[in-house]
C-alpha positions as CSV (number, residue, x, y, z in Angstrom):
1,M,83.8,107.7,11.8
2,L,82.7,110.3,9.4
3,P,80.3,108.9,6.7
4,R,81.4,108.3,3.3
5,L,81.2,111.0,0.7
6,S,80.9,110.7,-3.1
7,L,82.0,112.8,-6.0
8,P,78.8,114.4,-7.6
9,L,77.9,114.2,-11.2
10,R,78.5,117.5,-13.0
11,R,75.6,118.7,-15.1
12,T,75.4,121.9,-16.9
13,L,72.2,124.0,-16.6
14,S,72.6,126.3,-19.5
15,P,75.3,127.1,-22.0
16,A,74.8,130.8,-21.7
17,S,74.7,130.7,-18.0
18,Q,77.5,131.4,-15.4
19,Y,76.1,128.9,-13.2
20,H,76.5,125.0,-13.4
21,S,75.3,122.4,-11.0
22,I,76.9,119.4,-9.3
23,I,74.1,117.1,-8.7
24,S,74.7,114.1,-6.7
25,P,72.5,111.0,-6.3
26,E,74.0,110.4,-2.9
27,R,73.8,112.3,0.4
28,H,75.4,111.5,3.6
29,F,75.2,113.7,6.4
30,P,78.3,114.2,8.7
31,A,78.1,113.4,12.3
32,T,77.4,116.2,14.9
33,T,76.3,116.2,18.4
34,P,74.1,118.9,20.1
35,R,76.8,119.9,22.2
36,Q,79.1,120.7,19.2
37,E,76.2,122.7,17.9
38,C,76.8,125.2,20.5
39,H,80.3,126.3,20.1
40,R,80.7,130.1,19.6
41,S,84.4,130.8,19.6
42,S,86.2,131.2,16.2
43,A,88.7,128.4,16.7
44,G,86.2,126.3,18.4
45,M,83.9,126.9,15.3
46,T,86.6,126.2,12.7
47,R,87.5,122.9,14.5
48,F,83.6,122.1,14.6
49,L,83.1,122.9,10.9
50,S,86.1,120.9,9.8
51,R,84.2,117.9,11.5
52,L,81.0,119.0,10.5
53,F,81.9,119.6,6.7
54,P,85.0,117.5,5.9
55,L,84.5,118.3,2.3
56,A,84.8,122.0,2.8
57,F,88.1,121.7,4.6
58,S,89.7,119.1,2.1
59,L,89.4,121.3,-0.9
60,A,92.3,121.5,-3.3
61,S,93.1,124.8,-5.0
62,N,90.8,123.8,-7.9
63,N,88.1,123.2,-5.5
64,I,87.8,119.6,-6.4
65,V,88.8,116.6,-4.1
66,A,89.5,113.0,-5.6
67,F,86.8,110.7,-4.3
68,R,85.5,107.5,-5.4
69,S,84.6,108.0,-9.1
70,L,81.1,107.6,-10.3
71,P,79.9,105.8,-13.5
72,N,78.9,108.0,-16.3
73,S,75.1,106.9,-15.9
74,V,74.0,106.9,-12.3
75,S,70.8,105.1,-11.9
76,F,68.5,107.2,-9.5
77,S,67.3,104.2,-7.8
78,S,70.5,104.3,-5.7
79,V,69.7,107.6,-4.4
80,S,70.9,107.9,-0.8
81,R,68.4,106.5,1.8
82,F,68.8,108.6,5.0
83,V,68.6,106.6,8.2
84,P,67.2,108.8,10.9
85,S,69.4,109.4,13.7
86,A,70.3,112.7,15.6
87,S,74.3,111.6,15.8
88,D,74.4,111.3,12.2
89,S,72.8,114.2,10.7
90,S,73.9,117.6,9.6
91,I,70.2,118.6,9.3
92,F,70.5,119.5,13.0
93,G,71.7,122.7,12.0
94,R,72.3,126.0,13.9
95,G,69.0,127.5,12.8
96,F,65.7,126.8,10.7
97,H,62.6,128.1,9.7
98,V,59.0,126.4,9.5
99,I,55.6,126.9,8.3
100,C,52.8,124.2,8.4
101,G,49.5,125.0,6.8
102,T,48.0,128.1,8.7
103,D,50.6,127.5,11.9
104,R,51.8,131.0,12.2
105,T,53.3,130.5,15.8
106,P,56.6,132.4,16.0
107,A,59.6,130.2,16.2
108,R,61.3,129.7,19.5
109,A,64.9,129.2,20.5
110,V,65.2,125.7,22.1
111,G,68.3,124.2,23.9
112,G,70.7,126.6,22.3
113,I,69.2,125.9,18.7
114,F,67.7,128.9,17.2
115,S,65.1,129.5,14.7
116,T,67.0,132.5,13.2
117,R,70.6,133.0,12.5
118,R,71.0,136.4,14.1
119,G,72.8,135.0,17.2
120,Y,75.9,134.5,15.0
121,R,75.8,137.7,13.4
122,K,78.0,139.9,15.6
123,V,80.5,140.6,12.7
124,R,79.6,140.5,9.1
125,R,82.3,140.3,6.6
126,R,81.7,140.5,2.8
127,L,83.7,138.0,0.8
128,V,86.1,139.6,-1.6
129,K,85.2,138.9,-5.1
130,K,87.6,137.7,-7.5
131,K,88.2,139.8,-10.6
132,E,88.1,137.1,-13.1
133,K,84.6,135.9,-13.9
134,K,84.1,132.4,-12.8
135,Q,81.4,129.9,-12.9
136,L,79.5,129.2,-9.6
137,E,79.0,125.5,-8.9
138,L,75.9,124.4,-7.4
139,N,76.2,121.3,-5.3
140,V,72.6,120.1,-4.8
141,K,72.1,116.8,-3.0
142,I,68.8,114.9,-3.1
143,C,67.9,112.5,-0.2
144,I,65.2,109.9,0.6
145,E,64.7,109.1,4.4
146,E,64.9,105.3,4.9
147,E,61.4,104.9,6.2
148,L,59.8,105.9,3.1
149,P,58.6,103.1,0.9
150,D,60.2,102.3,-2.4
151,D,57.6,104.1,-4.3
152,P,58.0,104.8,-8.0
153,E,56.6,108.3,-7.8
154,I,59.0,109.3,-4.8
155,L,61.9,108.4,-7.1
156,S,60.5,110.1,-10.0
157,I,60.0,113.4,-7.8
158,A,63.5,113.0,-6.5
159,E,64.7,112.8,-10.0
160,M,62.9,115.6,-11.0
161,L,64.1,117.6,-7.9
162,R,67.8,117.0,-9.2
163,L,66.7,119.4,-12.1
164,N,64.5,121.8,-10.5
165,V,66.4,122.7,-7.4
166,P,69.4,124.2,-9.3
167,M,67.1,126.1,-11.7
168,A,65.3,127.6,-8.6
169,M,68.6,128.5,-7.0
170,K,70.0,130.2,-10.0
171,L,66.6,132.5,-10.3
172,A,66.8,133.1,-6.6
173,F,70.5,134.0,-6.7
174,D,69.8,136.5,-9.7
175,G,67.1,138.1,-7.7
176,L,69.5,138.9,-5.0
177,K,71.7,140.7,-7.4
178,D,69.1,142.5,-9.4
179,S,66.5,143.5,-6.5
180,E,66.4,145.6,-3.5
181,Y,64.9,143.9,-0.5
182,K,64.0,146.1,2.7
183,T,63.5,143.3,5.0
184,R,65.5,140.4,3.9
185,D,68.5,139.3,6.1
186,T,71.6,140.1,4.0
187,T,74.0,138.0,5.7
188,I,74.3,136.2,2.4
189,D,74.7,139.4,0.4
190,D,76.8,138.4,-2.5
191,V,76.5,134.7,-3.9
192,G,78.9,135.5,-6.4
193,G,81.7,135.8,-3.9
194,F,81.9,132.0,-3.4
195,D,83.1,129.1,-5.5
196,T,80.4,126.8,-4.6
197,V,77.0,126.6,-3.1
198,E,76.0,123.7,-1.3
199,L,72.2,122.7,-0.7
200,S,70.5,119.3,0.4
201,V,66.9,118.4,0.1
202,L,65.5,115.6,2.4
203,L,62.3,113.8,1.5
204,C,60.9,112.3,4.7
205,N,57.8,111.2,6.5
206,D,55.5,112.9,9.1
207,E,57.2,111.0,11.9
208,F,60.8,112.0,11.0
209,I,59.9,115.7,10.6
210,Q,57.9,115.6,14.0
211,K,60.7,114.4,15.9
212,L,62.8,117.1,14.5
213,N,60.1,119.5,15.5
214,K,60.0,118.1,19.1
215,D,63.8,117.6,19.6
216,W,64.8,121.2,18.3
217,R,62.0,123.4,18.5
218,D,60.0,121.7,21.6
219,E,56.9,121.5,19.3
220,D,55.7,117.9,19.0
221,H,53.9,118.0,15.9
222,A,54.7,117.3,12.1
223,T,55.3,120.3,9.7
224,D,55.3,120.4,5.7
225,V,58.9,121.9,5.4
226,L,61.8,122.9,7.5
227,S,64.8,125.0,6.5
228,M,68.1,124.7,8.4
229,S,70.9,126.8,7.8
230,Q,74.6,125.8,7.8
231,H,75.9,129.1,6.7
232,I,78.0,131.4,9.3
233,A,79.1,134.7,7.8
234,E,82.3,134.9,10.0
235,L,83.9,132.3,8.4
236,E,85.4,133.1,5.1
237,L,85.0,129.9,3.2
238,P,85.0,129.4,-0.5
239,I,81.8,127.3,-0.2
240,L,78.5,128.6,0.9
241,M,77.0,126.0,2.8
242,L,73.4,127.0,2.3
243,G,71.9,124.4,4.3
244,D,69.3,121.8,4.3
245,I,65.5,121.5,3.4
246,V,63.5,119.0,5.0
247,I,59.9,118.3,3.3
248,S,57.5,115.8,4.7
249,L,55.9,113.7,1.8
250,E,53.0,112.7,3.8
251,T,51.9,116.3,4.7
252,A,52.7,117.5,1.2
253,A,50.5,114.8,-0.3
254,R,47.6,115.9,2.1
255,Q,48.1,119.6,1.1
256,A,48.2,118.7,-2.6
257,E,44.9,117.1,-2.5
258,E,43.4,119.9,-0.4
259,R,44.9,122.5,-3.0
260,G,43.9,120.5,-6.1
261,H,47.2,120.1,-7.6
262,A,49.9,117.4,-8.1
263,L,52.2,116.1,-5.4
264,L,55.3,117.3,-7.3
265,D,53.7,120.8,-7.5
266,E,53.6,121.0,-3.9
267,I,56.7,120.0,-3.2
268,R,58.3,122.3,-5.6
269,I,56.2,125.2,-3.7
270,L,57.6,123.9,-0.3
271,M,61.1,123.6,-1.8
272,V,61.0,127.4,-3.0
273,H,59.6,128.4,0.4
274,G,62.5,126.7,2.2
275,L,65.1,128.2,-0.1
276,L,63.9,131.6,0.4
277,H,64.2,131.0,4.2
278,L,67.7,129.9,3.7
279,L,68.5,133.2,1.6
280,G,67.4,135.5,4.6
281,F,63.4,135.9,3.9
282,D,61.4,135.5,7.0
283,H,57.7,136.0,6.7
284,E,57.4,135.8,10.6
285,V,59.3,139.2,11.3
286,S,56.7,141.5,10.3
287,D,53.7,141.9,7.8
288,K,56.0,143.8,5.6
289,A,58.6,141.0,5.5
290,E,55.6,138.4,4.8
291,A,54.4,140.6,2.0
292,E,58.0,140.8,0.6
293,M,58.6,136.7,1.0
294,E,55.1,136.3,-0.6
295,K,55.8,138.4,-3.6
296,E,59.2,136.5,-4.0
297,E,57.5,133.1,-4.0
298,E,55.0,134.2,-6.6
299,L,57.9,135.5,-8.7
300,L,60.0,132.5,-8.7
301,L,57.1,130.0,-9.2
302,K,55.9,132.1,-12.2
303,S,59.4,132.4,-13.6
304,L,60.0,128.8,-13.4
305,G,56.6,128.0,-14.9
306,W,55.5,125.9,-12.0
307,K,51.8,125.2,-10.9
308,G,50.2,126.5,-7.7
309,K,50.4,129.5,-5.3
310,G,53.4,130.2,-3.0
311,L,53.0,128.7,0.4
312,I,52.3,131.8,2.4
313,Q,49.2,132.6,0.0
314,S,48.2,129.1,0.2
315,A,48.0,129.2,4.1
316,Y,45.8,132.4,3.8
317,D,43.6,130.6,1.7
318,A,43.3,127.5,3.9
319,T,42.7,129.9,6.8
320,N,39.7,131.4,4.9
321,N,38.3,128.1,3.8
322,E,38.4,126.9,7.5
323,G,36.5,130.0,8.6
324,R,33.7,129.1,5.7
325,Q,33.5,125.5,6.9
326,L,32.6,126.7,10.5
327,E,29.4,128.1,9.0
328,T,28.2,124.8,7.2
329,S,26.1,122.0,8.9
330,D,27.7,119.3,11.3
331,G,27.3,116.8,8.7
332,E,28.9,118.8,5.9
333,L,31.8,119.7,8.1
334,S,32.2,116.1,9.0
335,K,32.3,115.2,5.2
336,E,34.9,117.9,4.7
337,R,37.3,116.6,7.2
338,K,37.5,113.2,5.3
339,R,40.4,112.9,3.2
340,E,40.8,109.8,1.2
341,G,44.5,110.6,0.3
342,S,47.0,108.3,-0.8
343,L,48.6,105.8,1.6
344,R,51.6,104.9,-0.4
345,F,53.8,107.5,1.3
346,Y,52.7,106.6,4.8
347,K,54.4,104.3,7.1
348,P,51.9,102.0,9.0
349,K,51.3,102.7,12.6
350,F,49.9,99.1,13.1
351,S,50.7,95.6,11.8
352,Y,47.2,94.4,12.0
353,I,43.6,95.6,12.0
354,F,41.1,93.6,13.4
355,C,37.6,94.5,12.0
356,D,34.0,93.5,12.9
357,M,31.5,93.0,10.2
358,D,27.9,93.7,11.0
359,G,27.4,97.4,11.6
360,T,31.2,98.1,11.0
361,L,32.6,96.9,7.9
362,L,29.0,96.4,6.2
363,N,26.7,99.5,6.0
364,S,23.0,99.3,6.8
365,R,22.4,97.4,3.6
366,S,24.7,94.7,4.8
367,Q,27.3,95.8,1.9
368,V,30.9,96.9,1.7
369,S,30.9,100.2,0.1
370,P,33.5,100.8,-2.9
371,T,35.1,103.4,-0.7
372,T,35.7,101.0,2.2
373,A,36.9,98.3,-0.2
374,K,39.3,100.7,-1.7
375,A,40.8,101.6,1.7
376,L,41.1,98.0,2.8
377,K,43.0,97.1,-0.4
378,E,45.2,100.0,0.1
379,A,45.9,98.9,3.6
380,V,46.7,95.4,2.6
381,S,48.9,96.7,-0.2
382,R,50.9,98.7,2.2
383,G,51.6,95.5,4.4
384,I,48.9,95.8,7.0
385,K,47.1,92.5,7.6
386,V,43.4,92.9,7.9
387,V,41.7,90.3,10.2
388,I,37.9,89.9,10.4
389,A,36.6,89.3,13.9
390,T,32.9,88.6,13.7
391,G,30.0,86.9,15.0
392,K,29.2,85.6,11.5
393,T,30.3,82.4,9.8
394,R,33.5,82.2,7.7
395,A,31.3,81.2,4.8
396,A,29.2,84.3,5.1
397,V,32.2,86.5,5.2
398,T,33.8,85.1,2.2
399,H,30.4,85.5,0.2
400,V,30.1,89.1,1.2
401,L,33.9,90.0,0.6
402,K,33.9,88.2,-2.7
403,M,31.6,90.8,-4.2
404,V,34.1,93.4,-3.8
405,D,37.2,91.4,-4.8
406,L,38.6,91.0,-1.2
407,A,38.1,87.2,-0.9
408,G,40.8,84.7,-2.1
409,K,44.3,85.1,-3.0
410,G,45.3,88.8,-2.4
411,G,42.2,89.6,-0.3
412,I,41.5,89.6,3.5
413,I,39.6,86.4,3.6
414,S,40.3,83.1,2.2
415,E,40.4,79.4,3.5
416,F,44.1,80.0,4.2
417,S,43.8,83.3,6.2
418,P,43.4,83.7,10.0
419,G,40.1,84.9,11.5
420,V,38.0,85.3,14.5
421,F,34.3,83.9,13.8
422,L,31.1,83.1,15.6
423,Q,31.9,85.8,18.5
424,G,35.3,84.1,19.0
425,L,34.1,80.5,19.3
426,L,35.8,79.6,16.1
427,V,39.4,80.9,15.4
428,Y,41.5,80.0,12.5
429,G,45.3,80.7,12.6
430,R,48.2,80.3,10.2
431,Q,47.4,78.7,6.8
432,G,43.6,78.9,7.8
433,Q,43.9,76.0,10.2
434,E,41.5,75.8,13.1
435,I,43.2,76.5,16.4
436,F,40.2,77.1,18.9
437,R,36.7,76.0,19.1
438,R,34.1,76.1,21.9
439,N,30.7,74.6,22.0
440,L,27.7,75.6,23.8
441,D,26.2,73.2,26.5
442,P,23.8,70.8,24.8
443,I,21.3,71.1,27.9
444,L,21.1,75.0,27.4
445,C,20.6,74.3,23.6
446,R,17.7,72.0,24.2
447,E,15.9,74.3,26.6
448,A,16.5,77.3,24.0
449,F,14.7,75.2,21.1
450,M,12.0,73.9,23.3
451,Y,11.4,77.9,24.1
452,S,11.5,78.6,20.4
453,W,9.0,75.7,19.6
454,E,6.6,76.6,22.2
455,Q,6.8,80.4,21.8
456,E,7.1,80.3,18.0
457,V,10.1,82.6,18.2
458,P,12.8,81.8,15.4
459,L,15.9,80.4,16.7
460,I,19.0,79.4,14.7
461,A,21.8,77.2,15.8
462,F,25.3,77.7,14.4
463,S,27.8,74.9,13.8
464,Q,30.9,76.1,12.0
465,D,29.5,77.0,8.5
466,R,26.2,75.4,9.0
467,C,22.9,76.9,10.4
468,L,20.1,74.8,11.9
469,T,16.5,75.7,12.7
470,L,13.2,74.1,13.7
471,F,10.8,75.8,11.4
472,D,10.5,78.2,8.4
473,H,10.2,81.9,9.2
474,P,10.6,85.1,7.2
475,L,13.2,86.3,9.9
476,V,15.2,82.9,9.3
477,D,15.1,83.6,5.4
478,C,16.4,87.1,6.2
479,L,19.3,86.0,7.8
480,H,20.4,84.2,4.6
481,S,19.0,86.9,2.0
482,V,20.2,89.9,4.0
483,Y,23.1,88.7,6.2
484,H,24.5,86.3,3.7
485,E,24.6,83.4,6.2
486,P,24.3,79.9,5.0
487,K,20.6,78.9,4.4
488,A,19.1,77.5,7.5
489,E,18.4,73.7,7.4
490,V,15.1,73.0,8.9
491,M,15.4,69.8,11.2
492,P,12.3,67.9,12.0
493,S,12.6,67.9,15.9
494,V,14.8,69.1,18.6
495,E,16.3,65.7,19.1
496,H,17.3,65.6,15.4
497,L,18.9,69.1,15.6
498,L,20.8,68.4,18.6
499,T,22.4,65.1,17.3
500,A,23.1,66.7,13.7
501,A,26.0,68.9,14.8
502,E,27.9,70.5,17.7
503,I,26.6,74.0,18.3
504,Q,28.7,76.9,19.0
505,K,26.0,79.6,19.5
506,L,22.4,80.3,19.1
507,I,20.6,83.6,17.9
508,F,17.0,84.4,18.6
509,L,15.4,86.6,15.9
510,D,12.7,89.1,16.9
511,T,11.9,92.7,16.8
512,A,14.2,95.2,18.5
513,E,11.4,95.7,21.0
514,G,10.7,92.1,21.5
515,V,14.5,91.4,22.1
516,A,14.8,94.2,24.7
517,M,11.6,93.6,26.3
518,T,11.0,89.9,26.4
519,L,14.1,87.8,25.1
520,R,17.0,89.5,26.8
521,P,15.5,89.7,30.3
522,Y,14.4,86.1,30.3
523,W,17.4,84.5,28.8
524,S,19.9,86.8,30.8
525,E,18.5,85.0,33.7
526,A,17.9,81.4,32.2
527,T,21.5,81.1,31.0
528,K,23.3,81.9,34.3
529,G,26.3,79.5,34.9
530,H,25.6,77.8,31.4
531,G,25.8,80.8,28.9
532,H,26.2,84.4,28.1
533,V,24.0,86.6,26.2
534,V,25.3,89.3,23.8
535,Q,23.9,91.6,21.1
536,A,25.6,92.7,17.9
537,V,22.2,94.1,16.3
538,P,19.0,95.2,18.1
539,D,16.8,92.7,16.4
540,M,19.0,89.5,17.4
541,L,19.9,88.0,20.8
542,E,22.8,85.7,20.8
543,I,23.7,82.9,23.3
544,V,27.3,82.0,23.7
545,P,29.3,79.8,26.1
546,P,30.1,81.4,29.4
547,G,33.6,83.3,29.6
548,T,33.8,83.6,26.0
549,S,34.0,86.7,23.6
550,K,35.3,88.2,20.3
551,G,38.1,89.8,22.3
552,S,39.2,86.4,23.9
553,G,39.2,84.8,20.3
554,V,41.4,87.9,19.1
555,R,43.6,87.4,22.1
556,I,44.0,83.6,21.4
557,L,44.9,84.3,17.7
558,L,47.4,87.1,18.7
559,D,49.1,84.6,21.0
560,H,49.2,82.1,18.1
561,L,50.7,84.6,15.6
562,G,53.1,86.1,18.2
563,V,51.8,89.6,17.9
564,T,51.6,92.0,20.7
565,T,48.7,94.2,21.2
566,K,50.5,97.3,20.3
567,E,50.6,96.2,16.8
568,V,46.7,96.1,16.6
569,M,44.0,98.6,15.8
570,A,40.4,97.1,16.1
571,I,37.3,98.7,14.6
572,G,33.8,97.7,15.9
573,D,30.3,99.1,16.9
574,G,28.5,96.5,19.0
575,E,28.6,95.5,22.7
576,N,30.0,92.1,21.2
577,D,33.2,94.4,20.1
578,V,33.8,95.9,23.7
579,E,36.7,93.3,24.8
580,M,38.2,93.4,21.3
581,L,38.2,97.5,21.5
582,E,39.7,97.3,24.8
583,L,42.4,94.8,24.0
584,A,43.8,96.8,21.0
585,S,46.2,99.5,21.2
586,L,43.8,101.7,19.4
587,G,40.1,100.8,19.4
588,V,37.9,102.6,17.1
589,A,34.2,102.6,17.8
590,L,32.0,103.8,15.0
591,S,29.1,106.5,15.8
592,N,26.3,104.2,14.9
593,G,27.7,101.8,17.5
594,S,26.4,100.6,21.0
595,E,26.8,103.1,23.8
596,K,29.0,100.4,25.5
597,A,31.2,100.1,22.4
598,K,31.7,103.9,22.3
599,S,32.4,104.1,25.8
600,V,35.4,101.9,25.6
601,G,36.7,103.0,22.2
602,N,39.7,105.2,22.2
603,V,38.3,107.3,19.4
604,I,34.8,107.5,17.8
605,D,34.6,107.7,14.1
606,C,32.1,108.1,11.4
607,S,29.2,105.6,11.0
608,N,29.0,102.6,9.0
609,D,26.9,104.2,6.4
610,E,29.6,107.2,6.2
611,D,32.5,104.6,5.3
612,G,33.6,104.8,8.8
613,V,36.1,101.9,8.3
614,A,37.8,103.6,5.4
615,D,38.0,106.9,7.4
616,A,39.5,105.2,10.5
617,I,42.0,103.6,8.1
618,Y,43.0,106.9,6.7
619,R,43.1,108.7,9.8
620,Y,44.7,106.4,12.3
621,A,46.4,103.4,10.5
622,F,49.0,105.6,8.8
């Protein structure tokens, strides 16, 4: 069944112009198959086009077909949403051109689909002009791919394109009449010989345009713009089916930021580039052809009063900038690669991000930087659920995140949110209800506190949101003042402490050397069969129940929520994050992390003092 078509809304460009536009808020792509695309005979091609373009073969003598009428005022919020399906799309055309940034790899023929239209040009026929002067109808259709979010800026850009594209077409067509081009393919040599020109512009995301490249060019990467011709010179049709221009908003947004202009400016530049390809310009043919197309880009943009350089010149500038970056220091280069960008055009790759606190979300000052806070808020606003998985208490996490407006309603932590705390020994599920708790062996706790008292080594017992200890010590105070844990309650004796509460974990506090040389060797042996030692930071040694880990707590929560590991990205730095990083579909270890964490991470990102969490979100979550 062929998709529904709608009669476009007529709009006049200029009273003095011979051109007027037919601009439609709806775009439906006729059904084709790859096998149909390979037909070559005239009879076969005619039958093919009658299915591919039902509008063209249903024209009455006045070039208008009676379809469902549209209201006088059409709301642009009803612009067609394109659902990506190879079987439903005419954008899988017979030929297309591509450029993405500085990628100048010559396009190749793939599976019978060619990157140029020369295979169809065995016979070139010039359409006979009618003697009478007539208006040329420009049928421009703007589409938004289904997976793009309902963002006001996207709708605003699409609305602007309804006006901009016909203006660019008119100037480009005038250029074909008034100028001589030595390299341009002249299959479309006389636009005035047609009654109507049809062109569609599709705004999509990187995933969609990458699929086009993979399926039809055998290149598995996203590009900024694709131009796909539907014009066949051998068919003497009254309609010039110019083709389709596909633009990735994600890539356009990145390039706009890099080049210092607005997203609309970048999309206009990409649209002009794609339009010129459809009119026979091809920068890949030769240096002379490239110079000619570059000049035409500049002329069109300047004539239209649009900002920015042409795409070819911008690509050259990007190449030169990359060359200069290679001469900078590693730190500067790393900083240059970080692009904050905007997430509102991006489809999230993950439903959940599980994030550690100390050494990961928190910098070396135990703070969440403004950049990281902004990235977290944008991720949440785009539908990603950020879940804290930490060795800290829930009270400490709430206190820290409240400082950057990430606690409470609309934040990532509250008494009603899920989370994994105390190294996975306390897990909260839906509505913040406790779904798992594991306590430490009381006998092991007694031994540890006897050791603490005798050796005068500070030891903290964690019991849900309480901290208990045997004596005051500057390191104990530091746990509260620096790490934001609840202020430790000093108990009068070991017996009082053990009867005061159930204990989930213990933390010894010492210098990094003291932990590595004395505490860890001793307690690794002493806890066998009763507990397990783990480190999150160098100057603390934690004792937890055997067979437990932050990763096991994450697994319990995922099962409770009905979430698969494929939906999860995890970010951490310590050896206590190893199981969590291994569990996630994408494990991101920060560069300041332990060697164990970095060895299991899928990728290693910036340090916690370089906004590593923010960088991971911008790079990998979208």
